[in-house]
C-alpha positions as CSV (number, residue, x, y, z in Angstrom):
1,M,34.5,-73.8,-46.3
2,L,35.3,-70.1,-46.6
3,N,37.5,-68.5,-43.9
4,L,37.0,-64.8,-43.2
5,P,40.3,-63.0,-42.4
6,T,40.2,-61.3,-39.1
7,D,42.1,-58.3,-40.4
8,L,39.3,-57.6,-42.9
9,L,36.6,-58.1,-40.2
10,R,38.4,-55.7,-37.9
11,T,38.6,-53.1,-40.5
12,F,34.9,-53.6,-41.3
13,V,33.9,-53.3,-37.6
14,K,36.0,-50.2,-37.1
15,T,34.5,-48.6,-40.1
16,V,31.0,-49.1,-38.8
17,E,31.9,-48.1,-35.2
18,T,33.7,-44.9,-36.2
19,G,31.2,-44.0,-38.9
20,S,33.8,-43.1,-41.6
21,F,36.6,-44.6,-43.7
22,T,39.0,-41.8,-42.5
23,R,38.6,-42.5,-38.8
24,A,38.6,-46.3,-39.4
25,A,42.0,-45.8,-41.3
26,E,43.4,-44.1,-38.2
27,A,42.1,-46.8,-35.9
28,V,43.6,-49.7,-37.8
29,G,46.8,-47.9,-39.0
30,R,46.1,-48.0,-42.7
31,T,45.3,-45.5,-45.5
32,Q,41.8,-44.6,-46.4
33,S,42.2,-46.3,-49.8
34,A,43.5,-49.5,-48.1
35,V,40.4,-49.6,-45.8
36,S,38.1,-49.2,-48.8
37,L,39.9,-52.0,-50.6
38,Q,39.7,-54.3,-47.5
39,I,35.9,-53.7,-47.4
40,R,35.6,-54.5,-51.1
41,R,37.6,-57.7,-50.6
42,L,35.4,-58.7,-47.8
43,E,32.3,-58.1,-49.9
44,D,33.8,-60.1,-52.8
45,L,34.6,-63.0,-50.4
46,L,31.0,-63.1,-49.2
47,D,29.5,-62.1,-52.5
48,A,27.3,-59.6,-50.7
49,P,27.2,-55.8,-50.3
50,L,28.0,-54.7,-46.8
51,L,27.8,-50.9,-47.0
52,V,25.4,-48.6,-48.8
53,R,27.5,-46.7,-51.4
54,G,27.1,-43.0,-52.0
55,S,25.6,-42.1,-48.6
56,H,27.2,-39.3,-46.5
57,R,27.8,-41.5,-43.5
58,V,28.6,-45.2,-43.3
59,R,25.3,-47.1,-43.6
60,L,24.9,-50.9,-43.3
61,T,23.0,-53.1,-45.7
62,E,21.0,-55.9,-44.3
63,Q,23.9,-58.3,-44.9
64,G,26.3,-55.8,-43.3
65,A,24.2,-55.6,-40.1
66,M,24.2,-59.4,-39.9
67,L,28.0,-59.5,-40.4
68,L,28.6,-56.8,-37.8
69,D,27.1,-58.9,-35.0
70,Y,29.1,-62.0,-36.1
71,G,32.3,-60.0,-36.7
72,R,32.3,-58.5,-33.2
73,R,31.8,-61.9,-31.6
74,M,34.5,-63.4,-33.7
75,L,37.0,-60.7,-33.0
76,A,36.3,-60.8,-29.2
77,L,37.0,-64.6,-29.2
78,N,40.1,-64.1,-31.4
79,D,41.4,-61.4,-29.1
80,E,40.6,-63.4,-26.0
81,A,42.5,-66.5,-27.4
82,V,45.5,-64.4,-28.4
83,G,45.6,-62.6,-25.1
84,S,45.4,-65.8,-23.2
85,L,48.2,-67.6,-25.1
86,R,50.7,-64.8,-25.7
87,Q,52.9,-63.3,-23.0
88,P,50.9,-60.3,-21.7
89,K,52.5,-57.0,-22.9
90,V,49.8,-54.5,-22.2
91,A,50.2,-52.9,-18.8
92,G,48.9,-50.0,-16.9
93,S,45.7,-48.9,-15.1
94,V,42.3,-47.8,-16.4
95,R,39.7,-45.8,-14.5
96,L,36.4,-47.0,-16.0
97,G,33.0,-45.4,-15.4
98,A,29.8,-47.2,-16.3
99,P,26.1,-47.0,-15.5
100,H,24.9,-49.0,-12.5
101,E,22.8,-51.5,-14.5
102,Y,25.9,-52.5,-16.6
103,T,28.2,-52.8,-13.7
104,A,25.7,-55.1,-12.1
105,S,24.8,-57.2,-15.2
106,L,27.0,-57.4,-18.3
107,L,30.3,-55.8,-17.3
108,P,31.4,-58.2,-14.6
109,I,31.6,-61.0,-17.1
110,I,33.3,-58.9,-19.7
111,L,35.8,-57.4,-17.3
112,G,36.5,-60.8,-15.8
113,K,37.5,-62.2,-19.2
114,F,39.5,-59.1,-19.9
115,A,41.4,-59.4,-16.6
116,Q,42.3,-63.0,-17.4
117,S,43.7,-62.0,-20.8
118,H,45.4,-58.9,-19.6
119,P,46.6,-59.5,-16.0
120,N,49.0,-56.6,-16.1
121,V,46.1,-54.0,-16.5
122,M,44.7,-52.7,-13.3
123,L,41.0,-51.8,-13.4
124,D,39.3,-49.2,-11.2
125,V,35.5,-49.3,-11.9
126,T,33.0,-46.7,-10.7
127,C,29.3,-46.6,-11.4
128,D,27.1,-43.5,-11.7
129,L,24.4,-42.0,-14.0
130,S,25.6,-41.6,-17.6
131,K,25.5,-37.8,-17.6
132,N,27.3,-37.6,-14.3
133,L,30.0,-40.0,-15.7
134,L,30.6,-37.8,-18.7
135,M,30.8,-34.7,-16.6
136,R,33.3,-36.4,-14.3
137,M,35.4,-37.6,-17.2
138,D,35.6,-34.0,-18.4
139,E,36.9,-33.2,-15.0
140,G,39.7,-35.8,-15.3
141,E,38.2,-38.6,-13.1
142,F,38.0,-41.3,-15.8
143,D,40.0,-42.7,-18.6
144,L,37.1,-44.6,-20.2
145,V,33.4,-44.2,-19.8
146,V,30.5,-46.4,-21.0
147,A,27.5,-44.1,-21.3
148,L,23.9,-44.1,-22.5
149,H,22.8,-41.5,-24.9
150,D,19.3,-40.4,-25.8
151,G,19.7,-39.9,-29.5
152,P,22.8,-38.8,-31.5
153,G,23.4,-35.9,-29.2
154,D,26.7,-34.2,-29.8
155,G,28.2,-37.1,-31.6
156,R,30.8,-37.8,-28.9
157,G,32.1,-41.3,-28.4
158,V,31.8,-44.4,-30.4
159,K,28.4,-46.1,-30.6
160,V,28.7,-49.8,-29.8
161,L,25.1,-50.8,-29.2
162,T,21.5,-49.7,-29.5
163,E,19.4,-50.8,-26.5
164,P,15.7,-51.2,-26.8
165,L,13.9,-49.9,-23.7
166,V,11.6,-52.2,-21.8
167,W,8.8,-51.5,-19.3
168,V,9.0,-53.9,-16.3
169,T,6.9,-54.5,-13.3
170,S,6.5,-57.1,-10.5
171,Q,5.5,-60.6,-11.2
172,D,3.3,-60.7,-8.1
173,H,1.5,-57.3,-8.2
174,V,-0.8,-55.3,-10.6
175,R,0.4,-51.9,-9.7
176,H,0.9,-51.2,-13.5
177,E,-2.9,-51.3,-13.9
178,E,-3.5,-48.4,-11.4
179,R,-3.7,-44.7,-12.1
180,P,-1.9,-42.6,-11.4
181,L,0.9,-44.9,-12.5
182,S,3.4,-45.5,-9.8
183,L,7.0,-45.2,-11.0
184,V,10.3,-46.4,-9.7
185,V,13.1,-44.2,-11.1
186,A,16.6,-42.9,-10.5
187,P,17.1,-39.2,-9.6
188,P,17.9,-36.6,-12.2
189,P,19.8,-36.5,-14.6
190,C,18.8,-40.1,-15.3
191,I,18.1,-40.6,-19.0
192,Y,15.6,-43.4,-18.4
193,R,13.7,-41.1,-16.0
194,S,13.6,-38.3,-18.6
195,R,12.4,-40.7,-21.3
196,V,9.7,-42.2,-19.1
197,L,8.2,-38.8,-18.0
198,L,8.3,-37.4,-21.5
199,N,6.5,-40.5,-22.9
200,L,3.8,-40.5,-20.2
201,N,3.2,-36.8,-20.5
202,R,2.8,-37.1,-24.3
203,Q,0.2,-39.8,-23.8
204,S,-1.5,-37.9,-21.0
205,V,-1.1,-40.8,-18.6
206,P,-1.2,-39.6,-14.9
207,W,1.8,-40.7,-12.9
208,Q,3.5,-40.4,-9.5
209,I,7.0,-41.2,-8.4
210,A,6.6,-43.8,-5.7
211,Y,10.3,-44.7,-5.2
212,T,13.6,-43.2,-6.1
213,S,17.0,-45.0,-6.1
214,S,20.3,-44.3,-7.7
215,S,21.2,-47.9,-7.8
216,Y,20.2,-50.7,-10.1
217,S,19.7,-53.2,-7.3
218,G,17.6,-50.7,-5.4
219,I,15.3,-50.1,-8.4
220,L,14.9,-53.8,-9.0
221,A,14.1,-54.4,-5.3
222,A,11.4,-51.8,-5.4
223,V,9.8,-53.1,-8.6
224,R,9.8,-56.7,-7.3
225,A,8.1,-55.5,-4.1
226,G,5.3,-54.0,-6.2
227,L,6.1,-50.3,-5.5
228,G,5.8,-49.4,-9.2
229,V,7.0,-49.9,-12.7
230,T,10.3,-48.8,-14.3
231,V,12.1,-48.9,-17.6
232,L,15.3,-50.7,-18.2
233,A,17.7,-51.4,-21.2
234,G,16.7,-54.6,-22.8
235,S,20.0,-56.4,-22.1
236,T,19.9,-55.6,-18.4
237,V,16.4,-56.9,-17.6
238,P,16.9,-59.7,-15.1
239,E,14.9,-62.8,-14.2
240,G,12.1,-62.3,-11.7
241,V,10.3,-59.3,-13.2
242,R,7.5,-59.1,-15.8
243,R,8.0,-57.3,-19.1
244,L,5.1,-55.0,-20.1
245,G,4.0,-54.4,-23.7
246,E,1.3,-52.9,-25.9
247,R,-1.2,-55.5,-24.7
248,D,-0.7,-54.2,-21.2
249,G,-1.2,-50.6,-22.3
250,F,2.5,-49.9,-22.5
251,P,3.5,-49.1,-26.1
252,A,7.2,-49.2,-27.2
253,I,9.2,-46.4,-25.6
254,G,12.1,-46.4,-28.1
255,S,15.8,-47.1,-27.6
256,L,19.0,-45.6,-26.3
257,D,22.6,-45.7,-27.7
258,V,25.5,-47.1,-25.7
259,R,28.7,-45.2,-26.5
260,L,32.3,-45.6,-25.4
261,H,34.2,-42.4,-24.5
262,I,38.0,-42.2,-24.1
263,A,39.4,-39.2,-22.4
264,P,41.9,-37.5,-24.7
265,A,44.6,-37.4,-22.0
266,S,44.1,-41.1,-21.4
267,A,44.6,-42.4,-24.9
268,N,47.2,-45.1,-23.9
269,E,47.5,-48.7,-24.9
270,A,45.7,-50.1,-21.8
271,T,42.7,-47.8,-22.3
272,A,42.5,-48.5,-26.0
273,C,42.8,-52.2,-25.4
274,L,39.9,-52.2,-22.8
275,S,37.8,-50.0,-25.1
276,D,38.1,-52.4,-28.0
277,Y,37.4,-55.4,-25.8
278,I,34.2,-53.9,-24.4
279,A,33.1,-52.7,-27.8
280,S,33.5,-56.2,-29.3
281,S,31.8,-57.9,-26.3
282,L,28.7,-55.6,-26.0
283,T,26.7,-57.4,-28.7
């Protein structure tokens, strides 16, 4: 059975996440030519092309996209095992900002495992809307931010995940069939809100905002109570709500990118370690 070297997988994942061989070389502490050779070696081992050659930016082949998912999970498990067995060396504190829906769904599990592997790193977690988090990071409030982006934007941060957006409604009500369509949304500058209103206006669907909440739990409570419909990132849709699709008159509404941002003044070992752990876990 073939064994894939983790150093080659790490270089491959970093190349995809940073979008270039040059930035990947900086991230893994190797030369650009060494990174290129490692990718070639990985392709030779698997007898499959992983990257599209000749493109301006790094682009994955179908096999490369498949390996990226496996690679991230393998590296996360490897790092968790090493962190658990070795004497902890990484220490410090990290001020982390993340959207409400992630601090309520995915991040507690990820951060719990990170804390077990790195007991000397103190975490201070704050939730807010993505645009607010980035503005507050620019003002020096955060070391690391998980943020949603509507499109490529200004290219800031490292993309770790593309989230499909999902319409959801109550399991016990049919408010989604009524017009004007009642909406449950967060206040501006919420990215979901902007996408929803833009989409409905383009389709000439009449709407009204029935309930506004800045918290994920508040939005879910309102939806479950039948006050209206909302849109959530696919990985954060919980049990107890109904997904709406084209058959219900709700065509696909696209996706958002999840990006990690490290404040330049906070580029220390603890912050980098947490950033890598979250990136490898958000798959």
